[in-house]
N, CA, C and O of each residue as an XYZ file, in Angstrom:
332
protein
N      -3.070     16.528     30.900
C      -3.283     17.010     29.295
C      -2.552     15.665     28.808
O      -1.352     15.546     29.056
N      -3.479     14.290     27.880
C      -2.692     13.094     27.556
C      -1.795     14.241     25.620
O      -1.911     15.268     24.951
N      -0.850     12.656     25.768
C      -0.347     12.792     24.492
C      -0.236     11.993     23.251
O       0.295     10.883     23.199
N      -0.726     12.571     22.336
C      -1.538     11.271     21.517
C      -0.554     10.775     20.808
O      -0.714      9.758     20.133
N       0.812     11.552     20.879
C       2.181     10.721     20.189
C       3.046     10.112     21.106
O       4.254     10.239     20.904
N       2.449      9.134     22.593
C       3.268      8.466     23.107
C       2.093      7.323     22.686
O       0.914      7.275     22.335
N       3.332      6.367     22.991
C       3.168      4.942     22.483
C       2.675      4.067     23.517
O       1.794      3.220     23.370
N       3.409      4.377     24.742
C       2.252      3.176     25.983
C       1.526      4.301     26.475
O       1.807      5.498     26.421
N       0.460      3.660     27.004
C      -0.786      4.291     27.664
C      -1.528      3.472     28.562
O      -1.148      2.423     29.084
N      -2.532      4.002     28.681
C      -3.879      3.365     28.792
C      -4.978      3.220     28.038
O      -4.734      3.148     26.834
N      -5.979      3.159     28.310
C      -6.880      2.320     27.012
C      -7.459      2.910     26.194
O      -8.578      2.526     25.856
N      -6.778      4.204     25.534
C      -6.776      4.610     23.439
C      -5.514      3.981     23.304
O      -5.104      4.033     22.144
N      -4.974      3.569     23.873
C      -4.255      2.465     22.999
C      -4.719      1.145     22.835
O      -3.787      0.422     22.484
N      -5.318      0.806     22.898
C      -5.855     -0.742     23.176
C      -6.425     -1.678     22.039
O      -7.235     -0.932     21.488
N      -6.455     -2.609     21.526
C      -7.093     -3.252     20.095
C      -7.791     -2.923     19.676
O      -7.909     -2.493     18.529
N      -8.739     -3.056     20.778
C     -10.279     -2.339     20.638
C     -10.568     -1.281     19.661
O      -9.762     -0.358     19.546
N     -11.692     -1.320     18.904
C     -11.479      0.033     17.981
C     -13.318      0.526     18.662
O     -14.472      0.144     18.857
N     -12.067      1.952     18.788
C     -12.978      2.843     18.610
C     -14.342      3.408     19.270
O     -14.673      3.836     20.376
N     -14.974      3.186     17.996
C     -16.721      3.366     18.206
C     -17.515      1.917     18.172
O     -18.734      1.925     18.001
N     -16.921      0.886     18.311
C     -17.441     -0.253     18.828
C     -17.158     -1.516     19.562
O     -17.633     -2.645     19.686
N     -16.174     -0.810     19.984
C     -15.325     -1.766     21.208
C     -15.251     -3.090     20.648
O     -15.234     -4.029     21.445
N     -15.215     -3.273     19.695
C     -14.256     -4.777     19.186
C     -13.156     -4.415     18.262
O     -13.054     -3.457     17.495
N     -12.497     -5.229     18.468
C     -10.782     -5.788     16.957
C     -11.430     -4.709     15.419
O     -12.619     -4.751     15.103
N     -10.861     -4.226     14.994
C     -10.781     -4.736     13.265
C     -11.225     -5.184     12.904
O     -11.289     -6.178     13.627
N     -12.034     -5.405     11.746
C     -12.332     -6.777     10.945
C     -10.970     -7.153     10.550
O     -10.140     -6.244     10.558
N     -10.557     -8.427     10.177
C      -9.419     -9.116      9.297
C      -9.150     -8.886      8.143
O     -10.103     -9.336      7.507
N      -8.252     -8.351      7.286
C      -8.723     -8.332      6.262
C      -8.494     -6.611      5.570
O      -7.605     -6.300      4.778
N      -8.733     -6.403      5.697
C      -9.140     -5.072      6.340
C      -8.890     -4.752      4.309
O      -8.885     -3.521      4.348
N      -8.737     -5.046      3.032
C      -8.157     -4.922      2.079
C      -6.751     -5.241      1.717
O      -6.256     -4.948      0.629
N      -5.890     -6.094      3.056
C      -4.897     -6.281      2.780
C      -4.707     -7.474      1.428
O      -3.770     -7.624      0.643
N      -5.354     -7.835      1.494
C      -4.706     -9.291      0.124
C      -4.765     -8.470     -0.883
O      -3.937     -8.785     -1.737
N      -6.008     -6.625     -1.437
C      -5.080     -6.041     -2.162
C      -4.085     -5.287     -2.633
O      -3.639     -4.989     -3.741
N      -3.703     -4.911     -0.833
C      -2.333     -4.373     -0.890
C      -1.360     -4.737     -1.272
O      -0.527     -4.159     -1.971
N      -1.372     -6.267     -0.625
C      -0.534     -7.462     -0.779
C      -0.649     -7.772     -2.977
O       0.330     -8.199     -3.588
N      -1.375     -7.589     -3.363
C      -1.720     -7.901     -5.168
C      -1.053     -6.836     -6.222
O      -0.543     -6.915     -7.340
N      -1.496     -5.163     -4.692
C      -1.097     -4.286     -5.223
C       0.622     -4.021     -5.025
O       1.007     -2.997     -5.589
N       1.433     -4.622     -4.475
C       3.038     -4.486     -4.604
C       3.308     -5.549     -4.931
O       4.376     -5.630     -4.326
N       3.191     -6.620     -5.495
C       2.999     -8.275     -6.072
C       3.950     -6.806     -7.537
O       5.092     -6.372     -7.690
N       2.439     -6.570     -8.314
C       1.888     -6.087     -9.113
C       3.264     -5.435     -9.362
O       4.238     -6.130     -9.652
N       3.347     -3.875     -9.229
C       4.108     -2.655     -8.868
C       6.052     -3.849     -8.731
O       6.824     -3.731     -9.682
N       6.347     -4.525     -7.870
C       7.808     -4.921     -7.432
C       7.521     -5.862     -9.256
O       8.504     -5.490     -9.896
N       6.703     -6.766    -10.157
C       6.988     -6.996    -10.845
C       7.151     -5.885    -12.354
O       7.906     -6.097    -13.303
N       6.377     -4.923    -12.219
C       6.655     -4.113    -13.881
C       7.952     -3.017    -13.210
O       8.572     -2.496    -14.137
N       8.361     -2.671    -12.091
C       9.900     -1.981    -11.966
C      10.699     -3.434    -12.267
O      11.287     -3.364    -13.346
N      10.866     -4.672    -11.626
C      11.507     -5.547    -12.296
C      11.524     -5.589    -14.055
O      12.487     -5.699    -14.814
N       9.928     -5.443    -14.378
C      10.084     -5.752    -15.810
C      10.453     -4.715    -16.591
O      10.668     -5.118    -17.734
N      10.664     -3.251    -16.435
C      11.267     -2.043    -16.173
C      12.334     -2.299    -16.937
O      12.644     -2.084    -18.109
N      13.017     -3.009    -15.639
C      14.367     -3.260    -15.174
C      14.914     -3.893    -16.411
O      15.861     -3.487    -17.085
N      14.321     -4.741    -16.568
C      15.068     -6.404    -17.570
C      15.167     -5.507    -18.856
O      16.192     -5.579    -19.533
N      13.654     -4.261    -19.400
C      13.351     -4.167    -20.328
C      15.239     -3.286    -21.019
O      15.771     -3.328    -22.128
N      15.580     -2.757    -19.980
C      16.148     -1.416    -20.204
C      17.675     -2.277    -20.525
O      18.267     -2.076    -21.585
N      18.066     -2.978    -19.765
C      18.658     -4.050    -19.833
C      19.257     -4.649    -20.981
O      20.441     -4.657    -21.319
N      17.835     -5.357    -21.757
C      17.985     -5.770    -22.951
C      17.552     -4.843    -24.280
O      17.298     -5.226    -25.422
N      17.558     -3.611    -23.775
C      17.125     -2.721    -24.958
C      16.045     -2.823    -26.023
O      16.108     -2.795    -27.252
N      15.137     -2.936    -25.256
C      13.423     -3.363    -25.915
C      13.172     -1.811    -26.608
O      13.886     -0.870    -26.954
N      11.754     -2.129    -26.595
C      11.075     -0.933    -27.319
C      10.885      0.052    -26.183
O      10.886     -0.360    -25.023
N      10.676      1.705    -26.545
C      10.175      2.517    -25.961
C       8.719      1.737    -25.374
O       8.567      1.955    -24.172
N       8.060      1.215    -25.747
C       6.434      1.023    -24.954
C       6.959     -0.381    -25.076
O       6.842     -0.802    -26.227
N       7.491     -1.211    -24.253
C       7.754     -1.840    -23.060
C       8.211     -1.215    -21.648
O       8.087     -1.677    -20.514
N       8.928      0.297    -22.212
C       9.579      0.793    -20.939
C       7.784      1.370    -20.069
O       7.305      0.963    -19.011
N       7.054      2.707    -21.337
C       5.815      2.803    -21.240
C       4.705      1.774    -20.586
O       3.983      2.143    -19.660
N       4.658      0.885    -20.966
C       4.428      0.041    -20.622
C       4.359      0.053    -18.879
O       3.779      0.683    -17.994
N       5.060     -0.748    -18.972
C       5.599     -0.820    -16.999
C       5.556      0.345    -16.589
O       4.618      0.588    -15.829
N       6.334      1.269    -16.852
C       5.759      2.364    -16.285
C       4.840      2.967    -16.172
O       5.030      4.074    -15.670
N       3.719      2.695    -16.464
C       1.841      3.068    -16.836
C       1.901      2.216    -15.915
O       2.533      2.777    -15.019
N       1.532      0.841    -15.468
C       1.686     -0.042    -14.886
C       2.287      0.412    -12.916
O       1.526      0.716    -11.997
N       3.604      0.311    -12.858
C       4.186      1.400    -12.587
C       3.778      1.931    -11.229
O       3.796      1.690    -10.022
N       3.151      3.368    -12.762
C       3.057      4.568    -11.409
C       1.317      4.590    -10.819
O       0.906      5.347     -9.939
N       0.429      3.490    -11.612
C      -0.578      3.140    -12.006
C      -1.510      2.618     -9.972
O      -2.520      2.829     -9.301
N       0.154      1.688     -9.931
C      -0.047      0.752     -9.232
C       0.117      1.710     -7.478
O      -0.587      1.516     -6.487
N       1.413      2.829     -7.640
C       2.200      3.370     -6.665
C       0.552      4.559     -6.513
O       0.467      5.127     -5.424
N      -0.694      4.882     -7.629
C      -1.230      5.898     -7.104
C      -2.392      5.222     -6.300
O      -2.787      5.697     -5.235
N      -3.029      3.853     -6.981
C      -3.317      2.723     -5.870
C      -3.366      2.685     -4.616
O      -4.345      3.095     -3.992
N      -2.018      2.045     -3.906
C      -1.028      1.856     -2.801
C      -1.805      3.167     -1.914
O      -2.552      3.092     -0.938
N      -1.249      4.520     -2.758
C      -1.740      5.691     -1.260
C      -2.797      6.440     -1.354
O      -2.969      7.545     -0.839
N      -3.698      5.680     -2.186
C      -4.883      6.168     -2.051
C      -5.895      5.350     -1.500
O      -6.831      5.776     -0.824
N      -5.664      3.989     -1.846
C      -5.460      2.691     -0.192
C      -4.708      2.810      0.881
O      -4.581      1.814      1.594
N      -4.215      3.726      1.146
C      -3.432      3.960      1.948
C      -4.277      4.857      2.775
O      -4.615      4.506      3.905
N      -4.810      6.553      2.025
C      -5.870      7.584      2.735
C      -6.735      7.165      2.729
O      -7.558      7.791      3.396
N      -7.172      6.112      2.172
C      -9.230      5.872      2.417
C      -8.869      5.489      4.436
O      -9.475      5.703      5.486
N      -7.457      4.793      4.005
C      -7.782      3.454      5.078
C      -7.393      4.532      7.160
O      -7.609      4.138      8.306
N      -6.840      5.758      6.662
C      -6.499      6.719      7.512
C      -8.030      7.002      8.550
O      -8.105      7.083      9.776
N      -9.368      7.124      7.277
C     -10.164      7.931      8.299
C     -11.153      6.857      8.890
O     -11.960      7.176      9.763
């Protein structure tokens, strides 16, 4: 019986795509994921700066909404990629 959680192994652990026999396409949403992470970090830092500066509540809400949207998009992107 094979162990699906074993890191070392036979041909099932090759880089070949299991359905097509070729390597998966490069890119695969990597630019989107990078952009989402960048926006998430910028919005989180913006929220921190707004807190230190004593900015209005609207600034905190805007930064929080952008951060939450990025988290949701990253989770959705990850779950879509697993299929």
